[in-house]
N, C-alpha and C positions, 0 to 999 in steps of 0.2 A: 920735585914734582911728584915723584912716586909716593913719597911720604904724605904729601898733602892729599893725594888721591886715595890712599888707604885710610887716612883719618876721616875724610869726608864720607867714605863708604860705611864706616863704623858708627857714625852719628845717627840717631833716630830721626827719621823724616816725619815732620808734623804736617799733616794735610788737613786743612779746615774743610769740613763737609757741611753743606747747607742744611740747616735745621737741627744740627747737633747741639744739645744743651751743654752749657758749661757746668762745672762742679758746683759753683755757687748757686745757679738756678735749681739744680737738682736738690741741693741741701735745703732750699726754701720749701720745696714740695714735700720733703720728708716730714712725717708725723711721728711724734714720740710715742712709744709703746711701753707700758708698764708690765714687765714680765712677772711681777708679783701678783697681778690680778688674774684670776682664773678665766678660762675661755667664756666668752659671752654667749648667751643663747640666741637663737635665730630671731630675726625681726618678725617673721610670720608667726612665730610662737608668742612673741610679745603682743602682737595684734590680737591673737586669739585670747590671751589673758585679759587684754583690755576689754574685749567684747563680753567675756565671762563676767567681769566685775561691773560692767554697765548693767547687766541683768541683776547682779547682786545689789547694786545701788537702788534700782527701782523696787525690788522686793523689800529691801530694808526700810525704805521710806514708808511703804504701806504698813509694815509690821510695827514700826516705831510710832506711827501716827495713831494706830489703834491702842498700843500699850501706854503711851503717854497722854492720850486723849487730847492731842494738839496736832496742828499741821506741821509735818516734818518733811523737809526736802533734802535729799542726799544726791550729791553730784560727784562723779568721778573726776578728779583733778589730773592725775598723772599715773602712768605705769612705766617704771624705768628700772634699770639694773644698776645697783651700787654695791660697794663693799659694805660689810656689816659695820665697820667703823664709821664710814660716811653716813650710813643710815642712822646710827645712834647720835651722831653729832648734829643732825638736823632736828632732833627732838628737843622739846623744852625740858627744863629741869627745875623742880620735880614734876613728874607726870604719872599717869597710871599706865603701867605696862604689864602685859600678861604673856607668859610663855605658853605656847599652845603645842600639844601633841598632835601628830599627823599620822595616826595609824591608818593603814598598815605599814607606812614608811617610817624609817628612822629619821631622827632630827627633830628640830623644833621650829615653829614659826613664831612671829612676834605680833601682838596686837597692842597698839598704843592709842589711847584716847586723851586728847589735850585737856588740861584743867579747865580751860575756858568753856568746855562742853560738859565735863563731869559734874561740876558743882551746880550749874543750873538744872541738870537732869535730877541730881539728888534732891534739890529743893522741890521740884515738881513731884517726885515720887513721895515726898513727905507732906504733900498737900499745899505747897507754895505756888507762886506764879511763875517760877523759873527765871525771875529777873532779880538777882541778888544786888543789893545796894552797893556792896563793896566787891571788887574783883579779887578773888582768892587765888593765891599761888602756893599754898601749903601742900604738904603731902596728904594723901587720902588715908584715913584711919582704917583699922580693921573692921569697925562697925559699918563704916561707909562702904567698904568693899563687899561686905555681906549684903548690903542693900542693893548694890549694883549687880548681884548675881543674876537676877531676873533679866536685866538688860543684856548681860553678856550671853545668856542662854539664847535670847532672840537673835543676837548678832551671829553667833556661831551656827544656829539652826539655818539661817538664810545663807550663810557662807557655805555650809555643808551642802545645802540644796543646790546652790549655783555650781559648785564643783562636781556635783553628781553627774552633770552632763558630760564630763570628761572621765572621771573615775570616782569610785566610792572612797572619798577622803574624809576621815572622821576627825574633826577638830575637837580637842578637849583641853580644859584649863589644867595646867600643871603647877604654875607658881605665879605670884604677883611681885612686882618690883616698882619702886618709885623713882629710882635714879637710872637713867639709860646706861651709864658706864658700869653699873654693878650687875647688869644682866649679861652674864658671860656664857651664853649658850652656843655661840659660834665664834670661830677665829676672827680676828679683826679684818683680815684680808679676804675672808670668804665672801663670795658674791651672794646677794639676795635680790629678789624681785620686790621692789618697793611700790606698794599701791597706796595712793593718797586719796582720801575722800573728804569732802566738805559736808558737814551736817549742819543744817540750819533749822532752828526751832523758833519761829517767830522772829524777834529781833536778835536772838542769840545765835552765834555761829562758832564752830570750832572744827578742828581737823581730827580725823581718825586715820591712822597709818597701819598698814599690814606689811610685814616683811616675811617672805617665803624663801627658803634656801634655793638657790639656782640649781643645785645638784638634784633636788627633788623634781624641779620643773623639767630638767633635761631627761630624767628617767621616764617622764610622761610624754615624751615627744611623739612616740608612736600613737598613743591614745589621742593626742591633739590632732594628728593627721587623720585618724579614723573619724573623729568628730566632724572635721571639715568635709571629708569624703561623703559622710552621711548627709550633711547639709546641702551638698550640691545635687543630690538625687531628689526626685519628686516624692511628695508625701504619699504614703500608702493609705489604704482604706482604714487600717488600724490606727494610723496617726490621726486621720480625720475624726475617727470615733473617739480617740483619747481627748482631742481638743474639745469636741462637743461635750464630753462628760465633764470637762473642767469648767466650761462656760455655762452649762445648763443651770447651776444653782444661782447664777447672777440675777440680781434684782434690777428691773427696769421700771422707770416712772412713766406711765402712759397718761396723757392728758388730752381730752377732747375739748376743743375750744370753738366757740362761735365768734369769729373775728368780725365784730361790728363796730359802730362808731363809738367814740370816747366821750365822756362827760366830765366836766370839772366838778369838784366838790361844792363850789359856790353855787353853780347852777342847780345841783341836786338839792341843796338846802333851800333854795328859793321856790322849789316846786310846791304847788298847792293842789287841793282837791279839784278835780276836773281837768288838770293838765294832761296832755297826751305825750307820751314818750315814744318816738319812732325809732325802732331798732334797725330799720333799713336792712333787713336780712330775709330774703325770700324763703319761703317754706321749702322749695325744691333745691335750695343751694346746699352743697356738700359741707360737711363738718370736718375741720382739720384735726388730725390726730398726731400729737408730738410724742416722741420717744426721747426721754431725758432732755427735753427742751428743744429738740430738733424735729422739724416737720418731716414726717416719713410717709403718712397715709392720708387719704381722704375717704370719707364714707358717709353713711346716712344713719340717723337715729331710728332704731327699730325696737320692737317689744320682744323680750325674751322671758316668757312666763309672766311673773308679776313685776319684773324689773325692766328698766330701760337699758339698751345696749347699743353699740355702734357696729354696723356692718361695713367692713372694709370693701370699698369699690375700686380704689385706685392707689397704686404705689407711686409716690412722688420721687422722681429722679432728678437731682440737681444737675444743671448743665456743667 
């Protein structure tokens, strides 16, 4: 009896507690972690980069529309963090890749433009319609690269301007490459912030990708925080004056209209001498003034020297 009592006291006592998870359930909750991947940047910083490149997409659409003399739409598709190897594996081969300097910071960024976008742009720059009959997948030649220099200058100018809200980052072209695997400017496991944009020119669409080393973005964490702190404060008088100076050269189309009855072309052609055309517009009725096609004011026709003018009497406020 004594031996049994001693043996039972040495055995561990297992007590089931309510709500305690088993090892199997805990193992299902566990998520694998790759220790080879560097620390990821914060989500709020990724959101700030997303907003920054949304502004870049809008300014680039305007710049490319003027440069190519065609309607260009630029949409930000995604902003995510990948390893440099994953980033290059997502790119087509061959393609047009440019290594970018990032003064005053060390390291290089990557700018990639898909062939489905490069060759239609080249055709437009050379006087074509931008609609090649055959889809080209070859490498870009040195002559074609020199033709694209103007396009790259516009892209880098807008990118530099967008980043200026955070820091004075000077992007510059350092080298060209056509095969993603041959551009060895970063270690394969080094993290980059991958920004993907879709550029659409008429019926032609293609992707443009930007890869920025995460270590450079981490160094700018404090500057991102300062940017958001400034955004939360109210605009100062100097800021209002700056915005006014920017929009002052804008051109608006003013159109004074007499909104009367309509007449078909057939009725107009059937009119003969002696017919009376009633405009049904009283003399004292106000005239509508549209700004860029939108009704904004109502007024009256007056005389200004030897010319006719419109005197604004009422501001139209839509409900």
